[in-house]
Every structure is written in C-alpha cells, then in structure tokens.
N, C-alpha and C positions, 0 to 999 in steps of 0.2 A: 399369570402370564401375559394376557391383554395389556394389565395395567404395568408391567414391568418394561414391554413393550414401548407404552405410551411415554414412561419415564424416561427413557433413552431417548426415542425422536424430540420429546421436549427438550433434552438438555442439549440433542444436537442443533437443533433450532435456534435457543438462546445462543450458544456456540456462533452459531454463523452470523446471529445478527450483530452479535458484539465485537466477532472478527471484522465483520464487513465496516463497523463503524471505525474500525483502526486500519483496515487496509484504504477507504476510501476518504482517511483525516478527516472523518466527523470529530474524532477527538482531538485531542491536543495532549502534546508532551508535557507533564505533571499533574494534569487534570486527575483530579479525584473520583473516584468511581465507589457510590455508596448502595450496597447491595440491596439493600430494604428500596429505595427509588426505582432502582432499575426492574426488580422485582414486582413494585406497583405499577410501573409503565407498562411493564409487557404483561401484566395480569397473573402474573403465577406465584409462587412461592419462593421464599430467598434459598431453599436447596439446591435447584437448577442451577440458579444465577450464581449462587457460590461455587459450584460445580466448575463452568462453564469458566470464571473467572479465574480459579485456580489452575485449570487447564490453559490458560492462556499466561500466567504467570510461567508457569512451568515453559512455555513457549517462548518466555523472554520476552513477550509484549507488553506485558502489566510488570509492577513492581510490588513489593509491600514496605510501605517506609514504617508502618507498625501496624500492629495485630487488625488495628480496623482504619488504617488507612492506606489505600489501596490506588497505585497512581499508574498512569500511562508513562512509560519507558521514554524518556528521550536515548540517542545515542552520540558517541564522542565520532571527533572528524573519521578517527581510524576506524572504527567500526563503518563506517558509512564508507567510507572508502573500500572497505574489504567487502561489504555488500555491494558496491556500485561493479567491484572488478568480476564478481562471479553473475551478477546482472548480464554484465558485456557479452559475456558467452553465452551464457545460457539464451540470452533475448537476440543476441545478434545470429546464433546458430536457428534460432524459431522463425529469424526475418529472413532469412536464408531459403528456408524450406519453405514459406508462405510464400515467396516469389515463386517458387514451383507449384504449388497446390492451390492457391486463391483462385476465388471463383469470380467472373463479375460482378457477382452481389455480394461477396465478401470484399470487393477493391470498393465498390460503392460507398460499402459501410465503412471502411476506413475513411473515407474522402469526405463522409458525411461529419463522422467523428471531428475531421480536423477542422472544415471549416466552422462547426458549430463552438469548436474550443477558441476558434480567431474572432468569434465573435463575444465569447464569453470574457476574453482578453480583452477586446476594444470597452465592454463594456463596465469592466472592473469587477466582476464576478467571480470572486475568488474561490467558492465552493463550489461554482460548478466547473469554472477552471480544471483546478484542481484533480477534480472527478470524473472529466472526461479526457484528462492526461492519462489516469490510470487505466480507464476503459479500452482506451488508445492500445495502451502495453500487451494489456491481456488478450484483447481482440486478436493481435499480432499470433500470439501461442496457440488461440481458441483456432486460427485458420489453418496454424502450422501441424494441427490434429497433433499436441504433446502434452495429454495430460498429467505424466508426471512429471514435467518440466512447470507445468501451470501449478500442480500445486506444489512445487518447492521455490518458486518463487511468490507463490502469495504468503507463505510462512516469514520468506524475506519481507515482503510489504505488511506484514503483521507490524513490526518495529520501524519501519522506514515512514509509512502512510503519513503517521500526524505529525511526524518531522520533517516531511517533504511540502508535507500541506502548511507547516507553520513557514516554512524559510523560501516557499515559493516566488519566485523574483517575477512579479507581476509585469514589470516594466522592461521585463526584457525580450528582442524578441528570440532568442535561442531556446525557447523555453518549448515553443513548436517549431520552428522554422526546419528541423531537421524530420521533423514527421512528415511535412509537405514531400522531403528526399526521398524518406522511406515507402510513402505511397506512388510516387513516380517508378522507384525502382521495383517495388512489387509489379505494379503495371507492365513493365518494361518487359517482365519473368528475367530481371537481372539479380540471383542469390548473393555476387558479390558485391553489388552497389546498396542492397537492400542493408548487407550486413553491416555496411561501414556507415548507412543513414542511422542505423539502431547505437553503431559503437558510436559517432560523433554526438546524439543527442543523450547518450547520458555521461559523456565524458565533458563535451564542452555546455551542455546544458546544466548538468551536474553541477559541474565547475563554478557555472550562474550562482546556484543557490548555496552552494560550500561557502561562497565569499559573501555573501548576504548574512550567512548565518555567524561567519567569522567577526565581519562588520558588528554585526549587534551584539553579538555575546564577548567577543575575545579571545585572540587565539588560544588562551590559557587557560578558557572555559570547562570545568569541567561538570560534566551531567549528572545527575541523580540517576539511580536505577539500579543499583546492585540490592539496596533493602534489606529482607527479615527471610528466613525459613519459612517456605510455603505451610508448614504444619503448623504454625503459630495462628494463620489466620482463623478469625472469628465470624467475619462477614455476615454481623448484627447491624451495621452499618451503611 
C-alpha cells in the first residue's frame, strides 16, 4: 500500500515538474524529450517519467513524432486565437473578481511582479521576463480565489507556454504595458477597468506575439504536433 502510494506521488511530482517546464516556457516548440535523460536528471526510473510524458501527450502538450521521438507541440495561429478568446473570458472575469477581493498584500505582490518584469525586459532577460509574465497572470487568478479556473488555464498554458516564450516580443512595450493598467484598476477596486486591462493585454500584447510569429515563419506556416497514437510509445530514449 505504501509503495503504491509512493509511486503515485512520484508520478504526480514528475508530471508537475514536466508540466511546469512547459507552462513556464522552459522548453521550446519541437524540442525533443528523451525519457532516459529526464529520468537520470530526476533521479528516478523511466517508468514514472514515461507515464507523465504519456499524460502530457493525452493533454496535447507533447506529441509523438515516432515511437522513440517525443516532442513539444507547437500551435497554429487558429489554435492560438481560439485559446486567446477563452483566456480573455476566463482571465477577464478573474481580474474583475480580483479587483473586489485583493488585499493590500496582494496588490503589492502584483506591483512587484510588474516592476521586476520591467527590469527583466530592460536587461533583455527573456527567460525571466516570460516567467514573470506567466506568474502575473496566474497571480490574478489566485487573488480571485478561483481554483477551478486556475486549473483550466494551466491546461491551456501547457501548449501555449513554449509557443509564447518562443515568440515573445522583447522589443515591444505592449508586453507589459497593460499589466500596469490591471494593477491600477485592481488597486482602485474597479472590476470593469480590470477586466478591460486583461482583455487589452491578451489581445493587443498577444497580437504583437502573433505578428512576430508570422514574420518569422510566414502566414502559411504549418506547425507539427499531430504525431502518432500514444499506444506506440516505447519510452526508451
């Protein structure tokens, strides 16, 4: 019984670590994941790593290019726009709720995230900037006290995180400009303005990301990510 519980906890821990690396954009679209290498890095056997990888394949964060070739999914523009529309609704409503529920400590934390992000942008630290961007969005949902919404958004970020990080426009003020507006609206206890700020951040800031992708890849670019049925994975690399 204890051994079974340990295996479950270990599997959940590995899944969380792998999913965090996707949500935070540590991994890149089309990056290959080698199960044995991940197991060695985490100090475990290949079995729980394989199980976590297959779970992420089912959740459309990873895909199988071949039985031994597991990759991070990219997303099409249509998929990005669909997810963005969902985020506008979910995160906009959360921002409105945060404006009504935020404590002074919450507001200071949001303000610090924005200021830290601005410094990271000036320093050209893309990894830190994109990490702080993700934390800002999830912090608003946490303040709103909407755990179900947070879980839904996390699943959306599994596939979007690597793509957003890859195409993040470090040279654009729109990347965090509306974060300031969101914090100001939450501080003013103005739910309408808070919702509008999140919408503008996702639509205008997200539009800059989309434009950067289109310039780099061309409007007709077709991402990989369909792959093979998950039952064919061997998980030995």
